[in-house]
C-alpha positions in Angstrom: 46.2 5.6 30.8 44.9 9.3 31.7 41.3 9.6 31.8 39.5 13.6 31.5 37.0 13.9 34.8 34.6 17.2 34.7 34.4 17.0 38.4 31.5 19.4 40.3 32.9 19.2 43.6 30.7 20.5 46.6 32.7 21.5 49.4 33.9 24.5 51.7 37.4 23.4 52.4 39.9 24.5 50.0 42.7 22.0 52.0 39.8 19.2 51.3 39.7 20.4 47.7 43.6 20.3 47.2 43.9 16.5 48.8 41.0 15.3 46.5 42.6 16.5 43.6 46.2 15.4 44.3 44.5 12.0 45.1 42.7 12.1 41.5 45.8 12.7 39.7 47.6 9.9 41.1 44.8 7.7 40.4 45.2 8.6 36.3 42.6 11.6 36.0 43.2 14.5 34.4 40.3 16.8 36.0 38.6 20.1 35.3 37.1 21.0 39.0 34.5 23.4 39.8 34.6 23.7 43.2 31.3 25.3 45.2 30.1 25.7 48.7 26.5 26.6 48.9 23.1 25.4 47.5 22.8 28.7 45.4 26.3 28.3 43.6 25.4 24.7 43.1 21.9 26.3 41.7 24.1 28.3 39.7 26.3 25.9 38.3 23.5 23.4 37.0 21.0 25.8 35.8 23.9 27.6 33.5 23.9 24.1 31.5 27.6 22.9 32.6 27.9 19.1 31.4 29.7 17.6 34.7 30.5 13.3 34.6 30.4 13.4 38.5 29.3 15.6 41.7 31.5 14.9 44.9 30.2 16.5 48.2 30.9 16.5 51.3 28.4 15.5 53.9 28.3 18.2 56.6 28.1 21.9 54.7 27.2 24.9 56.6 23.7 25.5 56.7 23.2 22.9 54.5 23.7 18.9 54.1 24.5 16.3 51.7 21.0 15.0 51.2 20.1 18.8 50.6 23.1 18.6 48.0 21.3 15.1 46.2 17.9 16.6 46.3 19.2 19.9 44.1 21.1 17.8 41.5 18.9 14.8 41.3 16.0 17.9 40.3 18.1 19.0 37.7 20.5 15.7 36.6 18.2 12.4 38.1 21.4 10.1 35.9 24.3 12.4 37.2 26.7 10.3 39.6 27.0 11.4 42.8 29.3 10.1 45.9 29.7 11.4 49.2 32.7 11.8 50.7 33.1 13.0 54.5 35.5 12.1 57.4 32.1 12.7 59.5 29.7 10.5 58.4 28.5 7.1 60.1 27.1 4.2 58.6 23.3 5.8 59.6 23.6 8.7 57.2 25.1 7.3 55.1 22.3 4.8 54.6 19.9 8.0 54.5 22.7 9.5 51.9 22.1 6.2 49.8 18.3 6.2 50.3 18.0 10.0 49.4 20.0 9.5 45.9 23.6 9.1 46.3 25.7 6.2 43.8 28.1 6.0 46.7 29.8 7.1 50.1 34.0 7.1 50.9 35.3 8.2 54.3 38.0 10.4 53.6 40.5 8.3 55.4 40.0 5.9 52.9 40.4 7.6 49.5 42.2 5.0 47.8 38.8 3.5 47.4 37.8 6.4 45.4 39.2 5.7 42.5 37.6 2.3 41.7 34.0 3.9 42.8 33.8 6.9 40.5 35.5 4.4 37.6 32.4 2.2 38.4 30.0 4.7 38.5 30.9 6.0 35.2 30.9 2.9 33.5 27.3 2.5 34.7 25.8 5.8 33.6 27.7 5.3 30.4 25.8 1.6 29.9 22.7 3.3 31.6 23.0 6.0 28.9 23.7 3.7 26.1 20.7 1.8 27.2 18.5 4.8 27.3 19.3 6.2 24.4 19.1 2.6 22.6 15.5 2.7 23.7 14.6 6.5 22.7 15.9 5.1 19.4 13.7 2.2 19.4 10.9 4.7 20.5 11.4 6.7 17.9 11.4 4.4 15.1 8.2 3.0 16.5 6.2 6.0 16.3 8.7 8.0 13.0 8.7 7.1 9.5 12.3 6.8 8.8 12.2 8.4 5.6 10.6 11.8 6.1 10.7 12.0 9.9 7.2 12.0 10.3 4.7 9.9 12.4 3.6 6.6 10.8 1.0 4.9 10.5 1.4 2.9 14.0 1.6 6.5 15.6 -1.4 8.1 13.8 -4.1 5.4 14.3 -3.0 5.1 18.4 -3.6 9.0 18.1 -7.3 8.9 16.2 -7.7 5.9 18.8 -7.2 7.5 21.7 -9.2 10.5 20.2 -12.0 8.7 19.3 -12.0 7.3 23.0 -12.3 10.7 24.5 -14.8 12.3 22.0 -17.8 14.4 23.6 -20.8 15.1 22.3 -20.2 18.3 20.6 -17.1 17.7 19.9 -15.6 18.5 16.2 -12.5 16.9 14.6 -11.3 16.7 10.8 -9.3 14.0 9.3 -7.9 14.6 5.8 -6.5 11.5 4.1 -4.6 12.3 1.2 -2.9 10.0 -1.8 -0.4 11.7 -3.9 -1.2 11.9 -8.1 1.1 10.9 -10.0 3.7 9.7 -8.1 4.0 6.4 -10.0 5.2 8.3 -13.6 8.3 9.9 -10.9 8.9 6.4 -10.2 8.9 5.0 -12.7 10.6 7.9 -15.1 13.2 8.1 -12.4 14.1 5.4 -10.1 12.9 4.8 -6.4 15.7 7.4 -5.1 13.7 10.3 -6.8 10.7 8.8 -5.4 12.2 8.4 -2.1 13.0 12.4 -2.6 9.7 13.6 -3.7 8.3 12.2 -1.2 10.8 14.3 1.7 10.1 16.9 -0.3 6.9 16.9 -0.2 6.8 15.8 3.8 8.3 19.4 3.8 5.6 20.9 2.0 2.6 20.1 4.2 4.7 20.5 7.5 5.6 24.2 7.1 2.0 25.0 6.6 0.6 22.6 10.0 -1.2 24.5 12.6 0.2 23.7 16.3 -2.8 20.7 16.6 -2.9 19.2 13.4 -0.6 16.2 13.3 0.7 15.1 10.2 1.7 11.0 9.2 3.1 9.2 6.3 0.8 6.1 6.4 1.9 4.2 3.5 4.0 4.6 0.2 2.6 7.6 -1.0 -0.2 8.0 1.4 -0.6 10.7 4.0 -2.9 11.4 7.2 -3.4 15.2 8.9 -5.5 14.8 12.4 -7.2 18.0 13.1 -8.3 18.0 16.7 -10.8 20.6 17.6 -11.4 21.8 14.1 -14.8 22.0 11.8 -15.0 19.8 8.7 -15.2 22.9 6.8 -12.0 24.9 8.4 -10.4 21.4 7.7 -11.5 22.2 4.2 -10.4 25.9 3.6 -6.7 24.0 4.8 -7.3 21.3 2.4 -8.1 23.5 -0.2 -5.3 25.8 0.6 -2.7 22.8 0.6 -4.5 21.9 -3.2 -3.6 25.5 -4.2 0.2 24.5 -2.9 0.6 21.3 -4.5 -0.5 22.6 -7.5 2.5 24.9 -7.6 5.1 23.0 -6.9 7.5 21.3 -8.6 9.9 18.2 -8.8 13.3 18.9 -10.3 15.5 15.5 -10.8 18.3 16.4 -12.6 17.1 19.2 -14.5 13.4 16.9 -15.2 10.3 19.0 -13.9 8.1 16.9 -12.9 4.2 18.3 -11.2 2.3 16.2 -8.9 -1.6 16.2 -7.9 -2.7 15.0 -4.6 -6.7 13.0 -4.1 -7.9 14.3 -1.0 -11.0 12.4 1.0 -12.3 14.7 4.2 -14.2 13.0 7.2 -16.0 14.9 9.9 -15.2 12.9 13.4 -18.2 13.5 15.9 -19.8 11.4 18.4 -21.3 9.7 15.5 -18.8 8.5 13.2 -15.8 7.5 16.1 -15.1 4.2 15.9 -11.4 4.4 14.7 -11.8 1.3 12.2 -15.2 3.4 10.8 -13.0 7.0 10.6 -10.6 5.6 8.4 -12.4 3.5 6.3 -14.9 6.2 5.4 -11.7 8.8 5.0 -10.7 5.7 2.3 -13.3 5.8 0.4 -13.6 9.5 0.2 -9.9 9.4 -0.8 -10.9 7.0 -3.7 -13.8 8.8 -4.9 -11.7 11.8 -5.4 -9.4 10.0 -7.3 -12.4 8.5 -9.5 -13.9 11.8 -10.2 -10.5 13.4 -11.5 -7.7 13.7 -9.0 -6.4 16.2 -7.6 -9.6 17.3 -5.3 -11.0 16.9 -2.2 -13.7 14.7 -1.7 -16.4 15.0 2.1 -17.0 11.4 3.0 -21.3 11.6 3.6 -23.1 8.1 4.4 -25.1 8.6 1.5 -23.0 9.7 -1.1 -23.4 7.9 -4.2 -20.0 6.8 -4.8 -19.4 6.4 -1.2 -22.3 3.5 -1.5 -20.8 1.7 -4.9 -17.6 1.8 -3.0 -18.8 0.2 0.2 -20.7 -2.3 -2.0 -17.3 -2.8 -4.3 -15.7 -3.5 -0.5 -18.0 -6.4 0.1 -17.3 -8.1 -3.3 -13.6 -7.7 -2.6 -14.4 -9.8 0.9 -16.3 -12.2 -1.4 -14.1 -12.5 -4.0 -10.9 -13.2 -1.8 -13.3 -15.9 0.2 -14.5 -17.8 -3.3 -10.8 -18.3 -4.2 -9.7 -19.8 -1.2 -13.4 -21.8 -1.0 -12.7 -22.9 -4.6 -16.2 -21.1 -5.3 -15.8 -19.7 -8.9 -17.3 -21.7 -11.2 -16.3 -22.2 -15.2 -19.0 -22.4 -17.8 -18.8 -22.3 -21.3 -20.1 -21.6 -24.8 -19.2 -22.8 -28.1 -18.0 -20.5 -30.7 -19.0 -22.3 -34.3 -18.0 -22.4 -38.4 -20.4 -19.8 -40.1 -22.2 -21.4 -43.2 -20.6 -24.7 -42.4 -21.5 -27.7 -40.8 -22.1 -28.1 -37.4 -21.5 -31.5 -36.1 -18.9 -30.0 -34.3 -18.2 -26.6 -32.6 -15.1 -24.9 -33.5 -14.0 -24.1 -30.6 -15.2 -23.1 -26.4 -14.8 -20.0 -24.6 -15.1 -20.2 -20.8 -16.5 -18.1 -19.1 -16.0 -17.6 -14.7 -19.6 -17.7 -12.3 -19.4 -17.1 -8.5 -20.9 -18.9 -6.2 -22.7 -16.8 -3.4 -25.5 -17.2 -1.1 -27.1 -20.0 -3.2 -26.6 -18.2 -6.4 -24.6 -17.9 -9.5 -23.1 -14.1 -9.7 -22.4 -13.1 -13.3 -18.8 -11.4 -13.5 -20.3 -8.1 -14.2 -21.3 -7.3 -10.9 -17.9 -8.7 -9.1 -15.0 -7.3 -11.7 -15.6 -3.9 -11.0 -15.0 -4.8 -7.1 -12.0 -6.7 -8.6 -11.0 -4.1 -10.9 -10.6 -1.2 -8.7 -9.1 -3.3 -5.9 -6.2 -4.8 -7.9 -7.6 -8.7 -7.9 -7.7 -9.2 -11.4 -4.5 -11.1 -11.6 -4.8 -13.3 -9.0 -8.8 -13.9 -10.7 -7.2 -14.5 -14.0 -4.4 -17.2 -12.1 -7.1 -18.8 -10.6 -9.4 -18.9 -14.1 -6.6 -20.8 -15.9 -6.1 -23.2 -13.2 -9.7 -24.0 -13.0 -10.2 -23.9 -17.3 -6.9 -26.5 -17.2 -8.5 -28.9 -14.9 -11.8 -29.0 -17.1 -9.4 -29.5 -19.9 -7.8 -32.0 -18.5 -11.2 -34.2 -17.3 -12.8 -33.5 -21.2 -9.5 -34.1 -23.3 -10.7 -37.0 -25.0 -10.0 -36.1 -29.1 -8.6 -32.9 -27.3 -6.7 -31.8 -30.5 -10.2 -31.4 -32.5 -10.8 -28.5 -30.2 -9.2 -25.1 -29.2 -10.6 -23.4 -25.7 -10.5 -19.2 -25.0 -9.7 -17.9 -21.4 -10.2 -14.1 -21.2 -7.1 -12.3 -19.5 -8.0 -8.7 -17.7 -5.7 -5.7 -18.8 -3.7 -6.1 -15.4 -2.4 -9.5 -16.2 -0.8 -7.7 -19.1 2.1 -6.1 -16.6 2.3 -9.6 -14.4 5.8 -10.5 -16.7 5.9 -13.9 -14.8 2.2 -14.7 -16.1 3.5 -16.3 -19.1 5.7 -18.7 -16.9 2.9 -19.2 -14.7 0.9 -20.4 -17.8 3.7 -22.9 -18.9 3.8 -24.8 -15.6 0.2 -25.2 -15.6 0.4 -26.5 -19.1 3.0 -29.3 -17.8 0.8 -29.8 -14.9 -2.3 -30.4 -16.5 -0.8 -32.2 -19.7 -2.6 -29.4 -21.8 -1.2 -28.7 -25.6 -0.1 -25.1 -26.4 -2.0 -25.4 -29.4 -5.5 -25.5 -27.5 -5.0 -22.4 -25.8 -6.2 -19.1 -27.3 -6.4 -16.8 -24.8 -8.4 -13.3 -25.0 -7.9 -9.3 -24.0 -9.8 -6.9 -24.6 -8.7 -4.1 -27.6 -9.3 -1.2 -25.3 -6.4 -3.2 -22.5 -4.1 -3.9 -25.4 -4.2 -0.9 -27.0 -4.0 1.3 -23.6 -0.5 -0.6 -22.6 0.1 -1.4 -26.6 4.5 -2.4 -26.4 3.5 -3.9 -22.9 0.9 -6.2 -24.4 2.7 -6.6 -27.7 5.6 -8.3 -25.2 3.0 -10.3 -23.0 1.2 -12.0 -26.3 4.4 -12.8 -28.2 5.9 -14.6 -24.7 2.7 -16.8 -24.8 3.3 -17.3 -28.3 6.3 -18.4 -28.3 5.0 -21.2 -26.2 2.9 -22.0 -28.8 -0.6 -20.3 -27.4 -3.3 -18.5 -29.8 -4.2 -15.1 -29.1 -7.8 -12.9 -29.7 -8.5 -9.7 -29.3 -11.9 -9.4 -28.0 -14.2 -6.2 -28.1 -12.5 -5.4 -31.1 -14.2 -1.5 -32.3 -15.8 -1.1 -28.9 -12.9 1.0 -27.5 -10.3 2.6 -29.4 -10.1 0.8 -32.8 -7.6 1.5 -35.3 -6.8 -1.1 -37.9 -3.5 0.1 -37.8 -3.0 -1.7 -34.4 -4.2 -4.5 -37.2 -0.5 -5.1 -38.4 1.2 -4.9 -35.7 -0.5 -6.8 -32.6 0.9 -10.4 -32.7 -3.1 -12.6 -32.7 -4.8 -14.8 -34.3 -8.4 -13.6 -34.0 -10.5 -10.7 -33.5 -13.6 -10.8 -32.3 -16.0 -8.3 -33.6 -17.8 -6.0 -30.6 -21.3 -7.7 -30.0 -23.1 -3.6 -30.4 -22.4 -4.0 -34.2 -23.8 -7.3 -34.5 -26.8 -7.1 -33.0 -27.6 -3.9 -35.1 -26.7 -5.6 -37.9 -29.9 -5.9 -39.0 -31.3 -2.8 -38.6 -28.6 -0.2 -38.6 -26.7 0.4 -42.1 -23.7 1.5 -40.0 -23.3 -1.3 -38.0 -23.4 -3.6 -40.6 -20.6 -1.4 -42.7 -18.5 -1.6 -39.8 -19.0 -5.3 -39.5 -18.4 -5.9 -42.8 -15.2 -3.6 -42.9 -13.4 -5.2 -39.7 -13.8 -8.8 -41.4 -12.7 -7.3 -44.8 -9.5 -6.0 -43.2 -8.8 -9.0 -40.8 -8.6 -11.2 -43.4 -6.5 -9.1 -45.6 -4.4 -9.5 -42.8 -4.6 -13.0 -42.4 -6.8 -12.6 -38.9 -9.7 -14.9 -38.7 -12.8 -13.3 -37.5 -15.4 -14.3 -34.4 -19.1 -12.5 -33.9 -20.6 -11.9 -30.7 -24.0 -11.7 -29.7 -25.4 -13.3 -32.3 -28.8 -13.9 -31.0 -31.2 -15.1 -34.1 -31.0 -16.7 -37.1 -31.3 -13.8 -39.6 -28.2 -12.3 -37.6 -26.6 -15.5 -38.7 -27.5 -15.2 -42.3 -26.3 -12.0 -42.5 -23.0 -12.9 -41.0 -22.9 -15.7 -43.3 -23.4 -13.2 -46.3 -20.4 -11.1 -44.9 -18.3 -13.9 -45.0 -17.2 -13.7 -40.9 -15.5 -16.9 -39.8 -16.6 -18.2 -37.0 -19.8 -17.0 -34.6 -21.1 -17.6 -31.0 -24.6 -15.8 -29.5 -27.8 -17.4 -28.0 -28.7 -18.6 -31.6 -26.1 -21.1 -30.6 -26.2 -22.1 -27.5 -26.3 -20.4 -24.2 -23.3 -20.4 -21.7 -23.9 -23.6 -19.3 -21.9 -25.1 -16.7 -18.9 -27.2 -18.0 -19.4 -30.6 -16.2 -23.1 -30.6 -17.6 -21.7 -30.4 -21.5 -20.3 -33.7 -23.3 -17.9 -31.4 -24.6 -17.1 -32.8 -28.1 -19.8 -36.1 -28.4 -23.0 -34.0 -28.0 -22.8 -31.8 -30.7 -26.4 -31.8 -31.7 -26.9 -30.1 -28.3 -25.3 -26.6 -29.7 -26.1 -26.2 -33.1 -27.4 -22.8 -33.9 -31.2 -22.2 -33.7 -31.9 -22.6 -37.0 -30.7 -25.8 -37.4 -32.8 -27.0 -34.7 -36.2 -26.1 -36.3 
C-alpha cells in the first residue's frame, strides 16, 4: 500500500536527500519532496502557504542547527510533525531537540526506524487535529445559533456580563432588544421551514448593516439583540430607526406568497447606574413589550418612571405571585347564586364559581392579577387550576347535585388548547361529576375573535354533555348573527346595560332586544349586575330567564355556603324584607 507524503526536508547534502528518498519509497511512501538548506529558504516555504505533512531536518547545518529549524517551524505550524535525522547527534543533543519541540530523532545509520516513526507521528497529528476540530466545532456550537450562524443567547449574556463588569463611570453603551412582529403568521401559513428561512433572511438583513463594534445575537425563536459598545443612547436609536426603515421595506417570498414583517424594539442605555446583567435584560425586555403594546413596529426607550414600564414591572411581580399561588394552592373558590326571575327562590338554579387569590393575608380579586396572567400566558394554567379547584368543591357538595348546575369561567387562551376537553373529561371521572351539572363560560369577545376555534372547542365539550354560556354579551363585538352559529345554551347579558336599565332607555332597549332574539334562537338569558329590586322588576317585565347580582347575593367562599340546603340565605333582597 502506497501513502502520499508531502515532505519538507532541511538538508544541505544531496546524497543524504537521495538516501532518504530511496528509503522512504521502499517504506511505501509516494513522495512530494521540497528541500531547503538555509533558514531563509525555510521561512520562504513556510510563509508561502505551502502545506506539508512532515518536516525532517539534519541536526548540524551550515550556520544553524536543528533547534533553529524547530523554532522556525513551530512559529508557523505548532502541530507540524518534525523529526531530526542525523548521523552525528548524541544523546544529550537529542534530548535538547526533543525539549525544543522535535517529535522524534533517528540516526542515519538506523533509517529502518524512520518509516515507523513517520507513521506514528502522522497518526498522532491526525488524531490531535480531529480532536482539536471537534473542540472547535463544540466551541462554535456553544456560542452560535445553529440556524442563522449568529451568536446565541449564551454568547450574548457572556458578552453583556463582561461589558457590565468593566464599565466605567463615564462609559455609555446601548442594548437593542428586537422581537419580530407577525412572525407567527408566516409560521402558521407556510410552516416551520418558511419560518426558519425568514429568520435566516432577517439575520442576514441585520448583519449587513452592522458596524464592527456591534454584536448581533439571536436569543430566542424570533428574538434578537444588538449590543452596541461605546455607543450613546441617541446613536443607538439612530441605528435602530434606520433598521426599522429597512425592515418595513423588506419582503419575504415563500412559494410566490409575499409577506411583510415588522419589529418591536426595546432600547436600554447601559451605564454605571444600570450595569447589572439581569437588570439590563429585564429593562430591555420590558421596553420591547411596551413597543408591542404601543402598536408594534417601533422603538421604545426604557425609562425607570415610564408608566408602561411601571405597570409591566408590577405585572411581572404578579407573575411570580400567581405561580407560587398555584404551587401552594392559595387560590380560593367563591361562588355566587343565579336564580330564576319571577319564580320561587327556594333554591338557586345555578352557581357561578369565582376565583380569589390569597396573598399576604388578603383576598385579591381577579381584576388585579388576571391582566398579568394574560400578558405572560398563564391563563391556560390558571383555567386548569380553577377546574381542579371547582371540581373538588362540587364533589364535596354533591348532595342532590342533579338539582344544580355550576358555571366555570374559561379564558380566551384556553380556546386554543386542544387537550383541554380531554383534561375536563379526566377530571370529571376523577371527581365523579356528571357533565350535565357543568356549564363553561367564555366571553363574547374571546368567542368572536377566534370564532372557528371557539365553535370547535365548544362542540367538543358539548359532546361530553357539558353546557356553555356566552358571557358579557353586548360588551364587545356582538352580532346577532353569531347567535345562529355559536353552539351555546345561555347568553349572559353584559352588566353595563343591566345596571342602567331603569335610567337609560337605550340600555333597556338593548336588554329587551337581546332577550327577545335569544328566545327566538332557543337560548336562555341571564342578566348580570342585578343590584336592586327596581332592576329586578324590570327584568321580570322584559322576561329575562335568570339573574345574578348583589340584590340576590354577594359572592361568598364556597365552604361557608350550605350549597343546597340554605336557600333562604340567597333569596333576592326584595324577598327578604
